Each structure stands twice: as structure tokens, then as C-alpha cells.
KOLKE-701413 format. One line per 4 residues: number of its first residue (from 1); their letters; for each residue x, y, z of N, C-alpha, C, CB. Coordinates in nm, 2 decimals, always signed. Glycine has a CB too. Example, Ala and Ser with C-alpha at 12.3 -4.5 7.8 and 13.67 -1.06 7.14 Angstrom:
% KOLKE-701413
1) AS) +1.32 -0.57 +0.78 +1.23 -0.45 +0.78 +1.32 -0.33 +0.78 +1.13 -0.45 +0.90; +1.28 -0.22 +0.71 +1.37 -0.11 +0.71 +1.29 +0.00 +0.79 +1.41 -0.06 +0.57
This chain:
% KOLKE-701413
1) MRTK) +45.22 +15.38 +24.96 +45.20 +15.52 +24.97 +45.18 +15.57 +25.11 +45.09 +15.57 +24.88; +45.11 +15.49 +25.19 +45.08 +15.52 +25.33 +45.20 +15.52 +25.41 +44.97 +15.42 +25.39; +45.29 +15.42 +25.39 +45.42 +15.42 +25.46 +45.51 +15.53 +25.43 +45.49 +15.28 +25.44; +45.50 +15.57 +25.30 +45.59 +15.69 +25.26 +45.54 +15.81 +25.33 +45.58 +15.70 +25.11
5) STAI) +45.41 +15.83 +25.33 +45.35 +15.95 +25.40 +45.38 +15.95 +25.55 +45.20 +15.96 +25.38; +45.38 +15.84 +25.61 +45.41 +15.83 +25.75 +45.56 +15.86 +25.78 +45.38 +15.69 +25.81; +45.64 +15.81 +25.69 +45.79 +15.83 +25.70 +45.82 +15.98 +25.68 +45.87 +15.75 +25.60; +45.75 +16.04 +25.59 +45.77 +16.19 +25.57 +45.73 +16.27 +25.69 +45.70 +16.23 +25.44
9) WFLT) +45.61 +16.23 +25.74 +45.56 +16.30 +25.86 +45.65 +16.29 +25.98 +45.42 +16.25 +25.89; +45.70 +16.17 +26.00 +45.79 +16.14 +26.11 +45.92 +16.22 +26.10 +45.82 +15.99 +26.13; +45.99 +16.21 +25.98 +46.11 +16.27 +25.96 +46.10 +16.43 +25.96 +46.17 +16.23 +25.82; +45.99 +16.48 +25.91 +45.97 +16.62 +25.92 +45.95 +16.67 +26.06 +45.84 +16.66 +25.84
13) SITF) +45.88 +16.59 +26.14 +45.87 +16.63 +26.29 +46.00 +16.63 +26.36 +45.77 +16.53 +26.36; +46.08 +16.53 +26.34 +46.21 +16.52 +26.40 +46.31 +16.63 +26.35 +46.28 +16.38 +26.38; +46.30 +16.66 +26.22 +46.38 +16.77 +26.16 +46.34 +16.90 +26.22 +46.36 +16.77 +26.01; +46.21 +16.93 +26.24 +46.17 +17.05 +26.30 +46.22 +17.06 +26.45 +46.01 +17.06 +26.30
17) ISLV) +46.21 +16.96 +26.52 +46.26 +16.96 +26.66 +46.41 +16.99 +26.66 +46.23 +16.83 +26.74; +46.48 +16.93 +26.57 +46.63 +16.95 +26.56 +46.66 +17.09 +26.53 +46.69 +16.85 +26.46; +46.57 +17.15 +26.44 +46.59 +17.29 +26.40 +46.57 +17.38 +26.52 +46.49 +17.32 +26.28; +46.47 +17.35 +26.60 +46.44 +17.43 +26.72 +46.56 +17.43 +26.81 +46.32 +17.38 +26.79
21) HLIE) +46.62 +17.31 +26.83 +46.74 +17.30 +26.91 +46.86 +17.38 +26.85 +46.78 +17.15 +26.93; +46.87 +17.38 +26.72 +46.97 +17.46 +26.65 +46.96 +17.60 +26.68 +46.97 +17.43 +26.50; +46.83 +17.65 +26.67 +46.81 +17.79 +26.70 +46.84 +17.83 +26.84 +46.66 +17.83 +26.67; +46.81 +17.73 +26.93 +46.85 +17.76 +27.07 +47.00 +17.76 +27.09 +46.79 +17.65 +27.17
25) AITA) +47.08 +17.67 +27.02 +47.22 +17.67 +27.03 +47.28 +17.80 +26.98 +47.28 +17.55 +26.95; +47.22 +17.86 +26.87 +47.27 +17.98 +26.81 +47.24 +18.10 +26.92 +47.20 +18.02 +26.68; +47.13 +18.10 +26.98 +47.10 +18.20 +27.08 +47.18 +18.18 +27.20 +46.95 +18.20 +27.12; +47.22 +18.06 +27.24 +47.30 +18.03 +27.35 +47.44 +18.09 +27.33 +47.31 +17.88 +27.39
29) IMFN) +47.49 +18.08 +27.21 +47.63 +18.13 +27.18 +47.62 +18.28 +27.16 +47.68 +18.07 +27.05; +47.52 +18.34 +27.09 +47.52 +18.48 +27.07 +47.48 +18.56 +27.19 +47.42 +18.51 +26.96; +47.39 +18.51 +27.27 +47.34 +18.59 +27.39 +47.39 +18.54 +27.52 +47.19 +18.60 +27.39; +47.47 +18.43 +27.52 +47.52 +18.37 +27.64 +47.40 +18.32 +27.73 +47.61 +18.46 +27.72
33) NPIR) +47.30 +18.27 +27.67 +47.19 +18.21 +27.75 +47.22 +18.07 +27.78 +47.06 +18.22 +27.66; +47.16 +18.02 +27.89 +47.18 +17.87 +27.92 +47.10 +17.79 +27.83 +47.14 +17.85 +28.07; +47.14 +17.66 +27.82 +47.07 +17.56 +27.73 +46.95 +17.51 +27.82 +47.16 +17.44 +27.69; +46.83 +17.54 +27.77 +46.70 +17.51 +27.85 +46.63 +17.39 +27.79 +46.61 +17.63 +27.86
37) LLQL) +46.63 +17.38 +27.65 +46.54 +17.27 +27.59 +46.59 +17.13 +27.63 +46.55 +17.29 +27.44; +46.71 +17.11 +27.65 +46.76 +16.98 +27.69 +46.70 +16.94 +27.83 +46.91 +16.97 +27.69; +46.66 +17.03 +27.91 +46.61 +17.00 +28.04 +46.47 +16.94 +28.03 +46.61 +17.12 +28.13; +46.41 +16.95 +27.92 +46.27 +16.89 +27.90 +46.28 +16.74 +27.89 +46.21 +16.95 +27.78
41) YPYG) +46.39 +16.69 +27.84 +46.40 +16.54 +27.82 +46.45 +16.47 +27.95 +46.51 +16.51 +27.71; +46.42 +16.34 +27.96 +46.47 +16.26 +28.07 +46.63 +16.27 +28.06 +46.42 +16.12 +28.08; +46.69 +16.28 +28.17 +46.84 +16.29 +28.18 +46.89 +16.41 +28.10 +46.91 +16.16 +28.12; +46.80 +16.51 +28.08 +46.84 +16.63 +28.01 +46.93 +16.72 +28.09 +46.72 +16.71 +27.98
45) NVLA) +46.92 +16.72 +28.22 +47.01 +16.80 +28.30 +47.16 +16.75 +28.29 +46.97 +16.79 +28.45; +47.17 +16.62 +28.27 +47.31 +16.56 +28.25 +47.36 +16.61 +28.12 +47.31 +16.41 +28.26; +47.28 +16.60 +28.02 +47.32 +16.64 +27.88 +47.35 +16.79 +27.88 +47.21 +16.61 +27.78; +47.26 +16.87 +27.94 +47.28 +17.02 +27.94 +47.41 +17.06 +28.01 +47.16 +17.09 +28.01
49) TSFT) +47.45 +16.99 +28.11 +47.57 +17.03 +28.18 +47.70 +16.98 +28.11 +47.57 +16.98 +28.32; +47.68 +16.86 +28.03 +47.80 +16.81 +27.96 +47.83 +16.88 +27.83 +47.77 +16.66 +27.94; +47.73 +16.94 +27.77 +47.75 +17.01 +27.64 +47.79 +17.15 +27.66 +47.63 +17.00 +27.55; +47.89 +17.19 +27.59 +47.92 +17.34 +27.58 +47.84 +17.39 +27.47 +48.08 +17.37 +27.55
53) PTTY) +47.81 +17.53 +27.47 +47.73 +17.58 +27.36 +47.78 +17.55 +27.22 +47.72 +17.73 +27.38; +47.91 +17.55 +27.20 +47.96 +17.53 +27.06 +47.94 +17.38 +27.02 +48.11 +17.56 +27.05; +47.96 +17.29 +27.11 +47.94 +17.15 +27.09 +47.79 +17.13 +27.06 +47.99 +17.06 +27.20; +47.71 +17.19 +27.14 +47.56 +17.18 +27.12 +47.53 +17.24 +26.98 +47.49 +17.26 +27.23
57) LYVT) +47.59 +17.34 +26.93 +47.56 +17.40 +26.80 +47.60 +17.30 +26.69 +47.64 +17.53 +26.78; +47.72 +17.24 +26.70 +47.77 +17.15 +26.60 +47.68 +17.02 +26.59 +47.92 +17.11 +26.63; +47.65 +16.97 +26.71 +47.56 +16.85 +26.71 +47.43 +16.88 +26.65 +47.55 +16.80 +26.86; +47.36 +16.99 +26.69 +47.23 +17.02 +26.64 +47.23 +17.05 +26.49 +47.17 +17.13 +26.72
61) ATAT) +47.34 +17.12 +26.44 +47.35 +17.16 +26.30 +47.37 +17.03 +26.22 +47.47 +17.26 +26.28; +47.45 +16.94 +26.26 +47.47 +16.82 +26.19 +47.34 +16.73 +26.19 +47.59 +16.73 +26.25; +47.28 +16.72 +26.30 +47.15 +16.65 +26.31 +47.04 +16.71 +26.22 +47.10 +16.64 +26.46; +47.03 +16.84 +26.22 +46.93 +16.90 +26.13 +46.96 +16.88 +25.99 +46.93 +17.05 +26.16
65) AVLW) +47.09 +16.89 +25.94 +47.12 +16.87 +25.80 +47.10 +16.72 +25.76 +47.27 +16.90 +25.78; +47.14 +16.63 +25.85 +47.12 +16.48 +25.81 +46.97 +16.45 +25.81 +47.19 +16.39 +25.92; +46.89 +16.50 +25.90 +46.75 +16.47 +25.90 +46.67 +16.54 +25.79 +46.68 +16.52 +26.03; +46.72 +16.66 +25.75 +46.66 +16.73 +25.64 +46.69 +16.65 +25.51 +46.71 +16.87 +25.63
69) AATC) +46.81 +16.60 +25.49 +46.85 +16.53 +25.37 +46.77 +16.40 +25.37 +47.00 +16.49 +25.37; +46.75 +16.33 +25.48 +46.67 +16.20 +25.48 +46.53 +16.23 +25.44 +46.68 +16.14 +25.62; +46.47 +16.34 +25.49 +46.33 +16.38 +25.46 +46.32 +16.40 +25.31 +46.29 +16.50 +25.54; +46.41 +16.48 +25.25 +46.41 +16.50 +25.11 +46.42 +16.38 +25.03 +46.52 +16.60 +25.07
73) LVAF) +46.51 +16.29 +25.07 +46.52 +16.16 +24.99 +46.40 +16.08 +24.99 +46.64 +16.08 +25.05; +46.33 +16.07 +25.11 +46.21 +15.99 +25.12 +46.10 +16.06 +25.04 +46.17 +15.97 +25.26; +46.09 +16.19 +25.05 +45.98 +16.27 +24.98 +45.99 +16.27 +24.83 +45.98 +16.41 +25.03; +46.11 +16.28 +24.78 +46.13 +16.28 +24.63 +46.15 +16.15 +24.57 +46.24 +16.38 +24.60
77) NNPG) +46.17 +16.04 +24.64 +46.18 +15.91 +24.58 +46.05 +15.86 +24.54 +46.25 +15.81 +24.69; +46.04 +15.84 +24.41 +45.91 +15.79 +24.35 +45.93 +15.66 +24.28 +45.85 +15.89 +24.26; +45.90 +15.54 +24.34 +45.93 +15.41 +24.28 +45.86 +15.39 +24.15 +45.90 +15.30 +24.38; +45.74 +15.44 +24.14 +45.66 +15.43 +24.01 +45.73 +15.50 +23.90 +45.52 +15.48 +24.03
81) ESYV) +45.78 +15.62 +23.92 +45.84 +15.70 +23.82 +45.98 +15.64 +23.78 +45.86 +15.84 +23.87; +46.05 +15.59 +23.88 +46.18 +15.52 +23.85 +46.16 +15.40 +23.77 +46.26 +15.49 +23.98; +46.05 +15.32 +23.80 +46.02 +15.20 +23.72 +45.99 +15.24 +23.57 +45.91 +15.12 +23.78; +45.91 +15.34 +23.56 +45.87 +15.38 +23.42 +45.99 +15.43 +23.35 +45.76 +15.49 +23.43
85) NKRV) +46.08 +15.51 +23.41 +46.20 +15.56 +23.35 +46.29 +15.45 +23.30 +46.28 +15.65 +23.44; +46.30 +15.34 +23.39 +46.38 +15.23 +23.36 +46.33 +15.15 +23.24 +46.39 +15.13 +23.48; +46.20 +15.14 +23.23 +46.13 +15.07 +23.12 +46.15 +15.15 +22.99 +45.98 +15.05 +23.14; +46.14 +15.28 +23.00 +46.16 +15.37 +22.88 +46.30 +15.36 +22.82 +46.13 +15.52 +22.91
89) RTDE) +46.40 +15.36 +22.92 +46.54 +15.34 +22.87 +46.56 +15.21 +22.81 +46.64 +15.36 +22.99; +46.51 +15.10 +22.86 +46.52 +14.97 +22.81 +46.46 +14.96 +22.67 +46.46 +14.86 +22.90; +46.34 +15.02 +22.65 +46.27 +15.02 +22.52 +46.35 +15.10 +22.42 +46.13 +15.08 +22.54; +46.41 +15.21 +22.46 +46.49 +15.29 +22.37 +46.61 +15.21 +22.32 +46.53 +15.42 +22.43
93) RLIQ) +46.67 +15.14 +22.41 +46.79 +15.06 +22.37 +46.75 +14.95 +22.27 +46.86 +14.99 +22.49; +46.63 +14.88 +22.30 +46.58 +14.78 +22.21 +46.55 +14.83 +22.07 +46.46 +14.71 +22.27; +46.49 +14.95 +22.07 +46.46 +15.01 +21.94 +46.58 +15.05 +21.86 +46.37 +15.14 +21.96; +46.69 +15.10 +21.93 +46.81 +15.13 +21.86 +46.88 +15.01 +21.81 +46.91 +15.21 +21.96
97) NRDA) +46.88 +14.90 +21.89 +46.94 +14.78 +21.84 +46.86 +14.72 +21.72 +46.94 +14.67 +21.95; +46.73 +14.73 +21.72 +46.64 +14.68 +21.61 +46.67 +14.77 +21.49 +46.50 +14.69 +21.65; +46.68 +14.90 +21.51 +46.70 +14.99 +21.39 +46.84 +14.95 +21.33 +46.70 +15.13 +21.43; +46.94 +14.93 +21.41 +47.07 +14.90 +21.36 +47.07 +14.76 +21.28 +47.18 +14.89 +21.47
101) LLDS) +47.00 +14.67 +21.33 +46.98 +14.54 +21.27 +46.91 +14.55 +21.14 +46.91 +14.44 +21.36; +46.80 +14.63 +21.13 +46.73 +14.65 +21.01 +46.81 +14.72 +20.91 +46.60 +14.73 +21.04; +46.89 +14.82 +20.95 +46.98 +14.89 +20.85 +47.08 +14.80 +20.79 +47.05 +15.01 +20.92; +47.14 +14.71 +20.88 +47.24 +14.61 +20.83 +47.17 +14.52 +20.73 +47.30 +14.54 +20.95
105) MCET) +47.05 +14.47 +20.76 +46.98 +14.38 +20.67 +46.95 +14.45 +20.54 +46.85 +14.33 +20.74; +46.91 +14.57 +20.55 +46.87 +14.65 +20.42 +47.00 +14.66 +20.33 +46.81 +14.78 +20.46; +47.11 +14.70 +20.40 +47.24 +14.71 +20.32 +47.27 +14.58 +20.25 +47.35 +14.76 +20.41; +47.26 +14.47 +20.33 +47.29 +14.33 +20.27 +47.20 +14.30 +20.16 +47.28 +14.23 +20.38
109) VESD) +47.07 +14.33 +20.17 +46.97 +14.30 +20.06 +47.01 +14.39 +19.94 +46.83 +14.33 +20.11; +47.04 +14.51 +19.96 +47.08 +14.60 +19.84 +47.21 +14.55 +19.77 +47.10 +14.74 +19.89; +47.30 +14.51 +19.85 +47.43 +14.45 +19.80 +47.40 +14.32 +19.72 +47.53 +14.43 +19.91; +47.32 +14.24 +19.78 +47.29 +14.11 +19.71 +47.21 +14.14 +19.58 +47.20 +14.02 +19.80
113) HRTL) +47.12 +14.24 +19.58 +47.04 +14.27 +19.46 +47.14 +14.32 +19.35 +46.94 +14.38 +19.50; +47.23 +14.41 +19.39 +47.33 +14.45 +19.29 +47.41 +14.34 +19.23 +47.42 +14.56 +19.35; +47.45 +14.25 +19.31 +47.53 +14.13 +19.27 +47.45 +14.04 +19.18 +47.59 +14.05 +19.39; +47.33 +14.02 +19.22 +47.24 +13.93 +19.14 +47.21 +14.00 +19.00 +47.11 +13.90 +19.21
117) TRLT) +47.19 +14.13 +19.00 +47.16 +14.20 +18.88 +47.28 +14.19 +18.78 +47.13 +14.35 +18.91; +47.40 +14.20 +18.83 +47.52 +14.19 +18.75 +47.53 +14.04 +18.69 +47.65 +14.22 +18.83; +47.51 +13.95 +18.78 +47.51 +13.81 +18.74 +47.41 +13.78 +18.63 +47.50 +13.71 +18.85; +47.29 +13.83 +18.65 +47.18 +13.81 +18.55 +47.22 +13.87 +18.42 +47.05 +13.87 +18.60
121) DIMR) +47.28 +13.99 +18.42 +47.32 +14.05 +18.29 +47.43 +13.96 +18.23 +47.38 +14.19 +18.32; +47.52 +13.91 +18.30 +47.63 +13.83 +18.24 +47.57 +13.70 +18.19 +47.73 +13.79 +18.35; +47.47 +13.64 +18.26 +47.41 +13.52 +18.21 +47.33 +13.54 +18.08 +47.32 +13.46 +18.31; +47.26 +13.65 +18.07 +47.18 +13.69 +17.95 +47.27 +13.71 +17.83 +47.10 +13.81 +17.97
125) KMQK) +47.39 +13.77 +17.86 +47.48 +13.80 +17.75 +47.55 +13.66 +17.71 +47.59 +13.90 +17.79; +47.57 +13.58 +17.80 +47.63 +13.45 +17.77 +47.53 +13.36 +17.69 +47.68 +13.37 +17.89; +47.40 +13.37 +17.72 +47.30 +13.29 +17.65 +47.29 +13.35 +17.51 +47.17 +13.30 +17.72; +47.30 +13.48 +17.49 +47.29 +13.53 +17.36 +47.42 +13.52 +17.28 +47.26 +13.68 +17.37
129) GEVD) +47.52 +13.47 +17.34 +47.65 +13.45 +17.27 +47.74 +13.57 +17.28 +47.62 +13.42 +17.13; +47.70 +13.68 +17.35 +47.78 +13.79 +17.37 +47.86 +13.77 +17.49 +47.70 +13.92 +17.37; +47.98 +13.82 +17.49 +48.07 +13.82 +17.61 +48.09 +13.96 +17.66 +48.20 +13.74 +17.59; +48.07 +13.98 +17.78 +48.09 +14.12 +17.83 +48.24 +14.14 +17.85 +48.02 +14.13 +17.97
133) EEFS) +48.28 +14.26 +17.82 +48.42 +14.30 +17.84 +48.47 +14.27 +17.98 +48.45 +14.44 +17.80; +48.38 +14.31 +18.08 +48.42 +14.29 +18.22 +48.44 +14.14 +18.25 +48.30 +14.35 +18.31; +48.35 +14.05 +18.19 +48.36 +13.91 +18.21 +48.48 +13.85 +18.14 +48.23 +13.84 +18.16; +48.51 +13.90 +18.03 +48.63 +13.86 +17.95 +48.76 +13.90 +18.03 +48.63 +13.92 +17.81
137) AATA) +48.76 +14.02 +18.08 +48.88 +14.06 +18.16 +48.89 +13.98 +18.28 +48.87 +14.21 +18.19; +48.78 +13.94 +18.35 +48.79 +13.86 +18.47 +48.84 +13.72 +18.44 +48.65 +13.86 +18.54; +48.79 +13.66 +18.33 +48.84 +13.53 +18.29 +48.98 +13.53 +18.25 +48.75 +13.46 +18.19; +49.03 +13.64 +18.19 +49.17 +13.65 +18.14 +49.26 +13.65 +18.26 +49.18 +13.77 +18.05
141) KMPS) +49.22 +13.71 +18.37 +49.30 +13.72 +18.49 +49.31 +13.59 +18.57 +49.26 +13.84 +18.57; +49.23 +13.49 +18.53 +49.22 +13.37 +18.61 +49.35 +13.29 +18.58 +49.10 +13.29 +18.57; +49.39 +13.21 +18.68 +49.50 +13.12 +18.66 +49.47 +13.02 +18.55 +49.54 +13.05 +18.80; +49.58 +12.96 +18.50 +49.56 +12.87 +18.39 +49.49 +12.74 +18.43 +49.70 +12.84 +18.32
145) DIVV) +49.49 +12.70 +18.55 +49.43 +12.58 +18.59 +49.28 +12.59 +18.62 +49.50 +12.52 +18.71; +49.22 +12.70 +18.59 +49.07 +12.72 +18.61 +49.02 +12.74 +18.47 +49.04 +12.84 +18.70; +48.91 +12.67 +18.44 +48.85 +12.67 +18.31 +48.70 +12.71 +18.33 +48.86 +12.54 +18.23; +48.65 +12.80 +18.25 +48.51 +12.84 +18.26 +48.43 +12.75 +18.16 +48.49 +12.99 +18.23
149) TSGP) +48.34 +12.68 +18.22 +48.26 +12.59 +18.13 +48.11 +12.62 +18.17 +48.29 +12.44 +18.15; +48.02 +12.57 +18.08 +47.88 +12.59 +18.11 +47.82 +12.46 +18.15 +47.81 +12.65 +17.99; +47.72 +12.46 +18.22 +47.65 +12.33 +18.26 +47.61 +12.34 +18.41 +47.75 +12.22 +18.24; +47.56 +12.24 +18.46 +47.51 +12.24 +18.60 +47.63 +12.24 +18.69 +47.42 +12.11 +18.63
153) ILTK) +47.60 +12.30 +18.81 +47.71 +12.31 +18.91 +47.72 +12.18 +18.99 +47.68 +12.43 +19.01; +47.84 +12.12 +18.98 +47.86 +11.99 +19.05 +47.95 +12.02 +19.17 +47.93 +11.89 +18.96; +47.92 +11.96 +19.29 +47.99 +11.99 +19.41 +48.08 +11.88 +19.46 +47.90 +12.04 +19.51; +48.05 +11.75 +19.41 +48.12 +11.64 +19.46 +48.21 +11.58 +19.35 +48.03 +11.53 +19.52
157) GNPS) +48.31 +11.51 +19.39 +48.39 +11.43 +19.30 +48.52 +11.50 +19.26 +48.31 +11.41 +19.17; +48.61 +11.42 +19.19 +48.74 +11.47 +19.15 +48.72 +11.57 +19.04 +48.82 +11.35 +19.10; +48.79 +11.69 +19.04 +48.76 +11.79 +18.94 +48.79 +11.74 +18.80 +48.85 +11.91 +18.97; +48.89 +11.66 +18.78 +48.92 +11.61 +18.64 +48.81 +11.52 +18.59 +49.06 +11.54 +18.64
161) KVCA) +48.76 +11.43 +18.68 +48.65 +11.35 +18.64 +48.52 +11.43 +18.62 +48.62 +11.24 +18.75; +48.50 +11.53 +18.70 +48.38 +11.61 +18.68 +48.39 +11.68 +18.55 +48.37 +11.71 +18.79; +48.51 +11.73 +18.51 +48.53 +11.80 +18.38 +48.50 +11.71 +18.27 +48.67 +11.86 +18.38; +48.56 +11.58 +18.28 +48.54 +11.49 +18.17 +48.39 +11.45 +18.16 +48.62 +11.36 +18.20
165) KTQK) +48.32 +11.43 +18.27 +48.18 +11.39 +18.26 +48.10 +11.51 +18.20 +48.13 +11.36 +18.41; +48.14 +11.63 +18.24 +48.06 +11.74 +18.19 +48.08 +11.76 +18.03 +48.11 +11.87 +18.26; +48.20 +11.73 +17.99 +48.23 +11.74 +17.85 +48.15 +11.63 +17.77 +48.38 +11.73 +17.82; +48.15 +11.51 +17.83 +48.07 +11.40 +17.77 +47.92 +11.44 +17.76 +48.09 +11.27 +17.84
169) KQKA) +47.87 +11.50 +17.87 +47.73 +11.54 +17.87 +47.70 +11.64 +17.77 +47.69 +11.59 +18.01; +47.80 +11.74 +17.75 +47.78 +11.84 +17.65 +47.78 +11.79 +17.51 +47.89 +11.95 +17.67; +47.87 +11.69 +17.49 +47.87 +11.63 +17.35 +47.74 +11.56 +17.32 +47.99 +11.53 +17.34; +47.69 +11.48 +17.43 +47.56 +11.41 +17.41 +47.45 +11.51 +17.38 +47.53 +11.32 +17.53
173) TKKK) +47.45 +11.62 +17.46 +47.34 +11.72 +17.44 +47.35 +11.78 +17.30 +47.36 +11.83 +17.55; +47.47 +11.81 +17.25 +47.49 +11.86 +17.12 +47.43 +11.77 +17.01 +47.64 +11.90 +17.09; +47.46 +11.64 +17.03 +47.41 +11.54 +16.93 +47.26 +11.54 +16.93 +47.48 +11.40 +16.96; +47.20 +11.54 +17.05 +47.06 +11.53 +17.06 +46.99 +11.65 +17.00 +47.01 +11.52 +17.21
177) NGSQ) +47.05 +11.77 +17.03 +46.99 +11.90 +16.98 +47.02 +11.92 +16.84 +47.03 +12.01 +17.07; +47.13 +11.86 +16.79 +47.17 +11.87 +16.65 +47.24 +12.00 +16.63 +47.05 +11.87 +16.56; +47.29 +12.07 +16.73 +47.36 +12.19 +16.72 +47.51 +12.16 +16.70 +47.33 +12.29 +16.84; +47.56 +12.20 +16.59 +47.70 +12.18 +16.57 +47.79 +12.30 +16.59 +47.72 +12.13 +16.43
181) NGNI) +47.73 +12.42 +16.62 +47.81 +12.54 +16.63 +47.86 +12.56 +16.78 +47.72 +12.66 +16.59; +47.82 +12.48 +16.87 +47.87 +12.48 +17.01 +47.81 +12.58 +17.10 +48.02 +12.51 +17.00; +47.70 +12.65 +17.06 +47.63 +12.74 +17.15 +47.52 +12.67 +17.22 +47.57 +12.86 +17.07; +47.55 +12.65 +17.35 +47.45 +12.58 +17.44 +47.40 +12.68 +17.54 +47.52 +12.46 +17.51
185) KTSA) +47.26 +12.69 +17.54 +47.20 +12.78 +17.64 +47.19 +12.71 +17.77 +47.06 +12.82 +17.59; +47.25 +12.77 +17.88 +47.25 +12.72 +18.01 +47.20 +12.83 +18.11 +47.39 +12.66 +18.05; +47.17 +12.78 +18.23 +47.12 +12.88 +18.33 +47.23 +12.92 +18.42 +47.01 +12.83 +18.40; +47.35 +12.86 +18.41 +47.46 +12.89 +18.51 +47.59 +12.87 +18.44 +47.44 +12.81 +18.64
189) ARLS) +47.69 +12.93 +18.49 +47.83 +12.91 +18.45 +47.90 +12.84 +18.56 +47.90 +13.04 +18.41; +47.99 +12.75 +18.53 +48.06 +12.68 +18.64 +48.21 +12.69 +18.62 +48.02 +12.53 +18.64; +48.28 +12.70 +18.73 +48.43 +12.70 +18.72 +48.48 +12.56 +18.77 +48.49 +12.82 +18.81; +48.56 +12.50 +18.70 +48.61 +12.37 +18.74 +48.76 +12.37 +18.73 +48.55 +12.25 +18.66
193) LRKR) +48.83 +12.29 +18.82 +48.98 +12.29 +18.82 +49.02 +12.17 +18.73 +49.03 +12.27 +18.96; +49.12 +12.20 +18.65 +49.18 +12.10 +18.57 +49.30 +12.04 +18.64 +49.23 +12.15 +18.43; +49.31 +11.91 +18.64 +49.42 +11.84 +18.71 +49.54 +11.84 +18.62 +49.38 +11.69 +18.75; +49.66 +11.87 +18.67 +49.78 +11.89 +18.59 +49.84 +11.75 +18.57 +49.88 +11.98 +18.66
């Protein structure tokens, strides 16, 4: 803060001196007065004789504008405020990204909930022996090499062997339970491929 105050004081002083020279250049052109302020500086007589009043006006006007701009830049530059603004923008971006992520996660959870609800309804109806029209229509549209069976979901092995093993297990389960009508209560439905 001390260096900023010193820089502002220094630039303001030089700008004021340049402004005084600008006023002298304007009076030199308007009233045909000689240039006197340059004689105060060392080698000022050489400068005073080498400058015409219009050149002196252009040089002092340019110097005054540049020095005034530099003074304003130093005076209004606040590093603390710029740091805080940068942090606020970064935090806003993070909050927006987090909100978008949470919205996406919420939509996914809602979609999964709807899907699981439908599957639960289908499984309850299958356990009760009722077949939903929607489920019947979906199985009717399946290709002929896909068979809907009930039982645990198996992921390894040849599909035809898996199907044969599943059928053997179902027959063994039927014999153990003594159920001859073929209604087996299961917790999942499985699709298996029949080998042609």
C-alpha cells in the first residue's frame, strides 16, 4: 500500500508539472508569448529555442494525457479486489458445475426408480401367475431364438448347455417341492439363447 501511495504521489506531481507546461504552450500560441518554463531546466535554453510553440503544445498535451492515464491506472488498480473477484467467479463456476452434476444424478436416479418399479411390478405378476399385457407383447416381439425362462441369472457357459442345466434344475426343484402344475416362484426372469 505504501508503494502504491508513493507511485500515485509521484505520478500526480509529474502530471501537474506537465499540465502547467501545457497551459504555457496554449498561452504561447494564443498570445505569442515566448516559452519561459523550459529555461528553468538545465539545457532548457537549447530546448526552448529548438521547439516551436505548436510542437511544444503537442508534446506537452501528449505527455499530460499519458501521465494522467498512468496515474489513474495506478490509483484505481486494487489487487485485493481483483483477487476477491477472481475467487468469486471461480466459486460461481464450481457451483454451476456442481448443480449440473446433481441435476444429472437426480434425473438418473428418477429414471432408475421408474425402471425398477416397472420390473418389480412385472416380477410380482409373474410370481402370482399373471402375465402383464405389456410383458406378453414384449416377449411376442422377441426373435424365435430367445426363450424367456425363470431361474437364476447365469453369465458363463454355452447357452444351450446353460438352458439344459436350468431345465434339469427346474425339474429337480419341481420334484422336491411336489408341484406338478409348473408354477415356480422365482426372484428374477432370465433370457437365454437357444442354439440352432
